[in-house]
ZALO-440952 format. One line per 5 residues: number of its first residue (from 1); their letters; for each residue y, z, x of C-alpha. Coordinates in nm, 2 decimals. Each point is the difference from the previous one (the first is absolute). Layout:
residues N
NUM) A) Y Z X  ...
END
This chain:
residues 76
1) MRGYI) -0.03 0.01 -0.01  0.33 -0.11 0.15  0.23 0.21 -0.21  0.18 -0.22 -0.26  0.02 0.04 -0.37
6) NIPKT) -0.12 -0.31 -0.18  0.27 -0.08 -0.26  -0.20 0.01 -0.33  -0.07 -0.33 -0.14  0.23 0.09 -0.29
11) ICCKF) 0.31 -0.01 0.17  0.15 -0.38 0.04  -0.03 -0.12 0.36  0.04 -0.31 0.16  -0.23 -0.05 0.26
16) CKICG) 0.06 -0.02 0.35  0.23 -0.36 0.05  -0.22 -0.02 0.36  -0.41 0.07 -0.04  -0.01 -0.03 -0.37
21) ARPVI) -0.12 0.47 0.00  0.14 0.20 -0.23  0.28 0.28 0.14  -0.06 0.34 0.02  0.15 0.31 0.05
26) EPAAD) 0.06 0.17 0.31  0.11 0.40 0.08  0.28 0.00 0.29  0.24 0.26 0.22  0.19 0.27 -0.25
31) GLYVV) -0.21 -0.08 -0.32  0.14 -0.37 -0.02  -0.30 -0.26 -0.13  -0.02 -0.37 0.15  -0.09 -0.27 -0.27
36) KCPND) -0.22 -0.25 0.25  -0.20 -0.29 0.09  -0.37 0.24 0.06  -0.10 -0.32 0.26  0.25 0.02 0.23
41) NGHYQ) 0.28 0.15 0.11  0.22 -0.29 0.05  0.01 -0.11 -0.34  0.35 0.13 -0.28  -0.05 0.35 0.01
46) TRAGL) 0.29 0.22 -0.18  0.21 0.17 0.12  -0.12 0.39 0.03  0.14 0.22 -0.25  -0.14 -0.02 -0.44
51) IDIDD) -0.24 -0.21 -0.07  0.19 -0.36 -0.06  -0.26 -0.24 -0.21  0.36 -0.18 -0.14  0.11 -0.06 0.40
56) WNTNN) -0.36 -0.06 0.09  -0.08 -0.32 -0.29  0.36 -0.09 0.09  -0.08 -0.05 0.36  -0.39 -0.13 -0.05
61) TVNFV) 0.15 -0.34 -0.24  -0.14 -0.32 0.19  0.37 -0.21 -0.14  -0.07 -0.40 -0.07  0.14 -0.24 0.20
66) PDLNI) 0.03 -0.27 -0.13  -0.15 -0.36 0.16  0.32 -0.22 0.05  -0.14 -0.27 0.17  0.07 -0.30 -0.30
71) TRQVS) -0.12 -0.22 0.28  -0.37 0.05 -0.19  0.10 -0.13 -0.32  -0.23 -0.24 -0.16  0.14 -0.30 -0.13
76) Y) -0.12 -0.26 -0.21
END
């Protein structure tokens, strides 16, 4: 056991945008908490403080970038 707290499935959490893992809560210093990816500490994690799932959800959204390459259009 790593000391993580699993987030209940009833709480809406986006998966890690890098590896697709469901986040966990890890106790930090001074009674604070971090929401983080369980697979890699290099992936996004919230700042130490209260359990901030909103910050996790905001920063783990993959932004859609449309393909603006107009040379791929097909003409008949």
